[in-house]
C-alpha positions as CSV (number, residue, x, y, z in Angstrom):
1,M,-35.0,14.0,-44.8
2,D,-35.7,10.2,-44.8
3,F,-38.9,8.8,-43.3
4,I,-36.7,6.2,-41.6
5,D,-33.0,7.0,-41.8
6,L,-31.2,3.6,-42.3
7,K,-28.2,5.2,-44.1
8,S,-27.1,7.1,-40.9
9,Q,-27.6,3.9,-38.9
10,Y,-25.4,1.9,-41.2
11,A,-22.7,4.7,-41.2
12,A,-22.5,4.4,-37.4
13,L,-22.3,0.6,-37.5
14,R,-20.5,0.0,-40.7
15,D,-17.3,-1.6,-39.3
16,N,-19.2,-3.9,-37.0
17,I,-21.8,-5.0,-39.6
18,N,-19.2,-5.4,-42.4
19,A,-17.1,-7.6,-40.1
20,R,-20.1,-9.7,-39.2
21,I,-21.0,-10.2,-42.8
22,Q,-17.5,-11.0,-43.8
23,K,-17.2,-13.7,-41.2
24,V,-20.2,-15.4,-42.7
25,L,-18.7,-15.1,-46.2
26,D,-15.5,-16.6,-44.9
27,H,-17.1,-19.7,-43.2
28,G,-19.7,-20.2,-45.9
29,Q,-22.5,-21.6,-43.6
30,Y,-25.3,-19.5,-45.1
31,I,-28.2,-21.6,-43.7
32,L,-28.3,-22.2,-39.9
33,G,-24.7,-21.1,-39.5
34,P,-23.3,-20.3,-36.0
35,E,-24.6,-16.7,-36.1
36,V,-28.2,-18.1,-36.0
37,K,-27.7,-19.6,-32.6
38,E,-25.7,-16.7,-31.4
39,M,-28.4,-14.2,-32.3
40,E,-31.1,-16.4,-30.7
41,A,-29.1,-16.6,-27.5
42,A,-28.6,-12.9,-27.5
43,L,-32.3,-12.2,-27.9
44,V,-33.2,-14.7,-25.2
45,A,-31.0,-12.8,-22.9
46,Y,-32.6,-9.5,-24.0
47,T,-36.2,-10.4,-23.7
48,G,-36.1,-12.9,-20.9
49,A,-38.0,-15.5,-22.8
50,K,-36.7,-19.1,-22.5
51,H,-36.6,-19.7,-26.2
52,C,-36.0,-17.7,-29.4
53,I,-36.6,-19.4,-32.8
54,S,-35.4,-17.3,-35.7
55,V,-37.5,-17.5,-38.8
56,A,-37.6,-16.1,-42.4
57,S,-39.9,-13.2,-41.6
58,G,-42.4,-11.8,-39.0
59,T,-45.1,-13.1,-41.2
60,E,-43.7,-16.6,-41.2
61,A,-43.4,-16.3,-37.4
62,L,-47.2,-15.9,-37.1
63,L,-47.9,-18.8,-39.4
64,I,-45.5,-21.1,-37.6
65,C,-47.0,-20.2,-34.2
66,L,-50.5,-21.0,-35.5
67,M,-49.3,-24.3,-36.9
68,A,-47.5,-25.1,-33.6
69,L,-50.9,-24.6,-31.8
70,D,-52.4,-27.3,-34.2
71,M,-54.8,-25.0,-35.9
72,Q,-57.7,-26.9,-37.4
73,P,-60.0,-25.7,-40.3
74,G,-62.6,-23.3,-38.9
75,D,-60.7,-22.5,-35.7
76,E,-61.1,-18.8,-34.7
77,V,-58.4,-16.4,-33.8
78,I,-59.4,-13.1,-32.2
79,T,-57.4,-10.1,-33.5
80,S,-57.5,-6.5,-34.5
81,P,-58.6,-5.3,-37.9
82,F,-56.3,-2.2,-37.6
83,T,-53.0,-3.8,-38.5
84,F,-51.0,-4.9,-41.5
85,A,-52.7,-7.7,-43.6
86,A,-50.1,-10.3,-42.5
87,T,-51.9,-10.7,-39.1
88,A,-55.2,-11.9,-40.6
89,E,-53.5,-13.4,-43.7
90,M,-51.7,-16.0,-41.6
91,I,-54.8,-16.9,-39.7
92,V,-56.6,-17.7,-43.0
93,L,-53.7,-19.5,-44.5
94,A,-53.5,-21.7,-41.4
95,G,-57.1,-22.6,-42.1
96,G,-58.6,-20.4,-39.4
97,V,-61.1,-17.6,-39.2
98,P,-60.1,-14.1,-38.0
99,V,-62.5,-12.6,-35.6
100,F,-62.1,-8.9,-35.5
101,V,-62.3,-6.9,-32.3
102,D,-62.2,-3.1,-32.3
103,I,-59.3,-1.0,-31.1
104,E,-59.1,1.6,-28.3
105,A,-59.6,5.0,-29.9
106,D,-56.6,6.6,-28.2
107,T,-53.9,3.8,-28.4
108,A,-55.0,2.1,-31.6
109,N,-54.4,-1.3,-29.9
110,I,-57.0,-4.0,-29.5
111,D,-59.6,-3.2,-26.8
112,A,-59.2,-6.0,-24.2
113,S,-62.6,-5.2,-22.7
114,L,-64.3,-6.4,-26.0
115,I,-62.4,-9.7,-26.3
116,E,-64.4,-11.9,-24.1
117,A,-67.7,-11.3,-25.9
118,A,-66.0,-12.5,-29.1
119,I,-65.0,-15.9,-27.7
120,T,-66.9,-18.9,-29.0
121,P,-66.4,-22.7,-28.7
122,R,-64.3,-22.5,-31.9
123,T,-61.9,-19.9,-30.5
124,K,-58.3,-21.2,-30.6
125,A,-56.2,-18.2,-29.7
126,I,-56.0,-14.4,-29.2
127,M,-53.6,-12.4,-31.4
128,P,-53.2,-8.8,-30.1
129,V,-51.0,-6.5,-32.2
130,S,-48.5,-4.2,-30.4
131,L,-49.2,-1.4,-32.9
132,Y,-46.8,1.5,-33.5
133,G,-44.4,0.1,-30.8
134,Q,-46.7,0.0,-27.8
135,V,-47.6,-3.4,-26.2
136,A,-51.3,-4.0,-25.9
137,D,-53.0,-4.6,-22.5
138,M,-51.5,-8.0,-22.1
139,D,-52.4,-8.7,-18.5
140,A,-56.1,-8.3,-19.2
141,I,-55.7,-10.3,-22.4
142,N,-53.8,-13.1,-20.7
143,A,-56.3,-13.3,-17.9
144,I,-59.2,-13.8,-20.4
145,A,-57.2,-16.3,-22.3
146,A,-56.4,-18.3,-19.1
147,Q,-60.0,-18.3,-18.1
148,H,-61.0,-19.9,-21.4
149,G,-58.0,-22.1,-22.0
150,L,-56.7,-20.1,-25.0
151,A,-53.2,-19.3,-26.3
152,V,-52.0,-15.7,-26.8
153,I,-49.8,-14.8,-29.7
154,E,-48.4,-11.2,-29.5
155,D,-47.9,-9.8,-32.9
156,A,-44.9,-7.7,-31.9
157,A,-43.6,-6.9,-35.4
158,Q,-43.4,-3.2,-34.4
159,S,-42.6,-3.3,-30.7
160,F,-39.3,-5.2,-30.2
161,G,-37.5,-3.4,-27.4
162,A,-40.7,-2.0,-25.8
163,S,-41.5,-2.7,-22.1
164,Y,-44.8,-3.6,-20.5
165,Q,-44.9,-3.5,-16.7
166,G,-41.2,-4.2,-16.6
167,R,-41.3,-7.1,-19.1
168,K,-40.1,-6.9,-22.6
169,S,-42.3,-7.2,-25.6
170,C,-42.2,-10.8,-27.0
171,N,-42.1,-12.1,-23.4
172,V,-45.5,-11.2,-22.2
173,S,-47.7,-14.0,-23.6
174,T,-47.7,-17.7,-24.7
175,L,-45.9,-16.8,-27.9
176,G,-44.4,-13.6,-29.2
177,C,-43.5,-12.9,-32.9
178,T,-41.4,-10.1,-34.2
179,S,-40.1,-8.9,-37.5
180,F,-36.6,-7.8,-38.5
181,F,-37.8,-6.1,-41.7
182,P,-35.3,-3.2,-42.3
183,S,-37.6,-0.5,-41.1
184,K,-38.4,-2.1,-37.7
185,P,-36.9,-1.0,-34.4
186,L,-34.4,-3.9,-34.8
187,G,-34.0,-4.6,-38.5
188,C,-31.8,-6.7,-40.8
189,Y,-31.1,-6.0,-44.4
190,G,-33.8,-8.1,-45.9
191,D,-36.5,-10.3,-44.4
192,G,-36.2,-12.0,-41.0
193,G,-38.1,-12.6,-37.8
194,A,-38.3,-14.5,-34.6
195,I,-40.6,-16.4,-32.3
196,F,-40.3,-16.2,-28.5
197,T,-41.8,-18.6,-25.9
198,S,-41.1,-20.1,-22.5
199,D,-43.1,-23.2,-23.4
200,D,-40.6,-26.1,-24.2
201,Q,-43.1,-28.0,-26.3
202,L,-44.2,-25.1,-28.4
203,A,-40.5,-24.1,-28.9
204,Q,-39.7,-27.6,-30.2
205,A,-42.7,-27.5,-32.5
206,C,-41.7,-24.2,-33.9
207,R,-38.2,-25.3,-34.5
208,E,-39.4,-28.4,-36.4
209,I,-42.0,-26.5,-38.4
210,R,-39.5,-23.9,-39.6
211,T,-37.4,-26.7,-41.2
212,H,-40.1,-28.6,-43.1
213,G,-41.3,-30.4,-40.0
214,Q,-38.1,-32.2,-39.3
215,S,-37.3,-33.5,-35.8
216,Q,-33.9,-34.6,-37.3
217,R,-32.5,-34.7,-40.8
218,Y,-35.0,-36.4,-43.1
219,L,-37.4,-37.4,-40.3
220,H,-40.5,-35.3,-40.8
221,T,-42.7,-35.6,-37.8
222,R,-45.1,-32.8,-38.7
223,L,-46.2,-30.5,-41.5
224,G,-43.7,-27.7,-41.9
225,V,-42.5,-24.9,-44.0
226,G,-39.1,-23.6,-45.3
227,G,-39.0,-20.8,-42.7
228,R,-35.4,-20.4,-41.7
229,M,-33.7,-17.0,-41.3
230,D,-30.6,-16.7,-43.4
231,T,-27.2,-16.6,-41.5
232,L,-26.3,-13.4,-43.2
233,Q,-29.4,-11.6,-41.9
234,C,-28.7,-12.9,-38.4
235,A,-25.2,-11.5,-38.7
236,V,-26.7,-8.1,-39.5
237,V,-28.9,-8.2,-36.4
238,L,-25.9,-9.1,-34.3
239,G,-24.0,-6.2,-35.8
240,K,-26.7,-3.9,-34.6
241,L,-27.2,-5.2,-31.1
242,D,-24.3,-3.3,-29.5
243,R,-26.1,0.0,-30.4
244,F,-29.7,-1.3,-29.8
245,E,-30.1,-0.1,-26.2
246,W,-29.0,3.4,-27.2
247,E,-31.4,3.3,-30.2
248,I,-34.3,2.4,-27.9
249,A,-33.4,5.1,-25.4
250,R,-33.2,7.6,-28.3
251,R,-36.5,6.5,-29.7
252,L,-38.1,7.1,-26.3
253,E,-36.4,10.5,-26.0
254,L,-37.6,11.5,-29.5
255,G,-41.1,10.3,-28.7
256,D,-41.2,12.4,-25.6
257,A,-39.8,15.4,-27.5
258,Y,-42.4,15.0,-30.3
259,E,-45.2,15.1,-27.7
260,R,-43.8,18.1,-25.9
261,K,-43.1,20.1,-29.1
262,L,-46.4,19.2,-30.9
263,K,-48.5,20.1,-27.8
264,A,-46.8,23.5,-27.8
265,A,-46.9,24.1,-31.6
266,V,-50.2,22.5,-32.6
267,P,-52.6,22.8,-29.7
268,G,-55.5,20.3,-30.0
269,L,-53.6,17.9,-32.2
270,Q,-54.6,14.3,-31.1
271,L,-51.5,12.3,-30.2
272,L,-51.3,8.6,-29.7
273,A,-51.9,7.7,-26.0
274,V,-49.2,5.7,-24.2
275,R,-50.4,4.0,-21.0
276,P,-48.4,4.7,-17.8
277,D,-47.5,1.1,-17.2
278,R,-45.7,0.7,-20.6
279,D,-43.6,2.6,-23.1
280,C,-43.7,2.9,-26.9
281,V,-40.6,2.4,-29.1
282,W,-42.3,4.3,-31.9
283,A,-41.9,2.0,-34.9
284,Q,-44.0,4.8,-36.4
285,Y,-44.7,8.1,-34.7
286,T,-48.4,8.5,-35.4
287,V,-50.8,11.3,-34.9
288,F,-54.5,11.8,-35.8
289,V,-55.4,14.5,-38.3
290,D,-58.2,15.7,-40.4
291,D,-57.8,16.5,-44.1
292,R,-54.9,14.1,-44.2
293,D,-54.4,14.2,-48.0
294,V,-54.1,18.0,-47.9
295,L,-51.7,17.9,-45.0
296,Q,-49.5,15.2,-46.6
297,A,-49.2,17.3,-49.7
298,K,-48.2,20.4,-47.8
299,L,-45.6,18.4,-45.7
300,K,-44.2,16.9,-48.8
301,A,-43.7,20.3,-50.3
302,A,-41.9,21.3,-47.1
303,G,-39.5,18.3,-47.4
304,V,-41.2,16.2,-44.7
305,P,-42.1,12.6,-45.7
306,T,-45.2,11.0,-44.1
307,A,-46.9,7.6,-44.3
308,V,-50.2,6.1,-43.4
309,H,-50.3,3.0,-41.2
310,Y,-53.1,1.9,-42.2
311,P,-55.5,3.6,-44.6
312,R,-58.1,0.8,-44.6
313,P,-59.0,-1.6,-41.8
314,L,-58.8,-5.3,-42.7
315,H,-62.6,-5.9,-42.7
316,H,-62.8,-3.3,-45.4
317,Q,-60.2,-5.1,-47.5
318,P,-61.6,-7.3,-50.3
319,A,-59.7,-10.3,-49.1
320,Y,-61.1,-10.2,-45.6
321,A,-64.5,-8.4,-45.9
322,R,-66.3,-11.7,-45.6
323,F,-65.2,-12.0,-42.0
324,A,-67.1,-9.0,-40.6
325,R,-69.8,-6.5,-41.4
326,A,-68.6,-3.2,-43.0
327,D,-69.8,-1.2,-40.0
328,D,-68.1,-3.4,-37.4
329,C,-65.2,-1.9,-35.4
330,P,-66.0,1.8,-35.7
331,N,-62.9,3.0,-33.9
332,S,-60.7,1.1,-36.5
333,I,-62.7,2.8,-39.3
334,A,-62.2,6.2,-37.8
335,A,-58.5,5.7,-37.1
336,A,-57.9,4.5,-40.7
337,A,-59.2,7.8,-41.9
338,R,-57.1,10.0,-39.6
339,V,-53.8,8.4,-38.8
340,M,-50.6,9.9,-40.2
341,S,-47.0,8.9,-39.3
342,L,-44.2,11.4,-39.1
343,P,-40.4,10.7,-39.6
344,M,-39.0,8.6,-36.8
345,S,-35.7,6.7,-36.3
346,A,-33.0,6.7,-33.7
347,D,-30.8,8.9,-36.0
348,L,-33.5,11.6,-36.5
349,T,-31.7,14.8,-35.4
350,D,-33.3,17.4,-33.1
351,A,-33.1,20.0,-35.9
352,Q,-34.9,17.6,-38.3
353,Q,-37.6,17.0,-35.7
354,D,-38.0,20.7,-35.1
355,H,-38.5,21.1,-38.9
356,V,-41.2,18.4,-38.9
357,V,-43.1,20.0,-36.1
358,A,-42.8,23.5,-37.6
359,S,-43.9,22.3,-41.0
360,L,-46.9,20.4,-39.5
361,A,-47.9,23.5,-37.5
362,A,-47.7,25.6,-40.6
363,A,-49.7,23.1,-42.7
364,I,-52.5,22.9,-40.1
365,G,-52.4,26.7,-39.8
């Protein structure tokens, strides 16, 4: 059993993906070829955002957004410490200071009720992370941001396809960033990502920044990066889009089944909470356990792969410890010690899921 089954996904989409890749090989436009604009247009239609700007990775998307907001040295960005390092990494690389706000204990998303107290005159933006595939409490976050004149950047690397109050992730804030890393809900076959916004000026800034700050060829109007998404990777995403709605529906179905089966087989197991006004596309199906190392070893012996997202909050990482006290964000510290992700992908079979549940029940005893 694979933790994420990309082989079965490719088998189902082989003809479509191969044809898409071959078309790029035939026309030879490997950088900003026609598939780039085609993919961007398709994702605009999917999310409802006015603009989609494809970029080299989800990490690059965050950096470009911060640059588009004209980050200055010492500007602060409020974010969660319970996320992959790229979130804080890009804030620091842009010259900013990450200000960590703790998570909700049951969803593992940033606690919107704690954000306002973290705002200072140096605050530039709020960067919530839609962790595990569930959008954070964006209405509350956007309201706080509007009151203080701040931008909101949704780090939606794990939540593309998710819905929040009838709106799609990546279209619920000033800017939305996602990743097309192969393991994501919508993945390519390498690195790739996208920025979404309905602000015309920010969209133009992001487009210029991704191509070395050029407003036209060899006219550099701003500082930029080499942040373009390869045409071949856009072709792969296009090859997957026909099946994407089914995959999201299947992820939601598997998530509901996991909840039902785990509640029956492992009474008392703490599951991730999903708020009633949104869904979760389960980039990782994550539970909270004690004695995690022991359980992982038992599950491995039973043929069930697991992973930990994430074993150490960012303010306990050597590179970011200077930005917060070690005892800050207690919910993040507690979650890091207990989270464990189970196999999840649209091609996970019911029989495989039953084996995961039975194996976890046996391991917990």
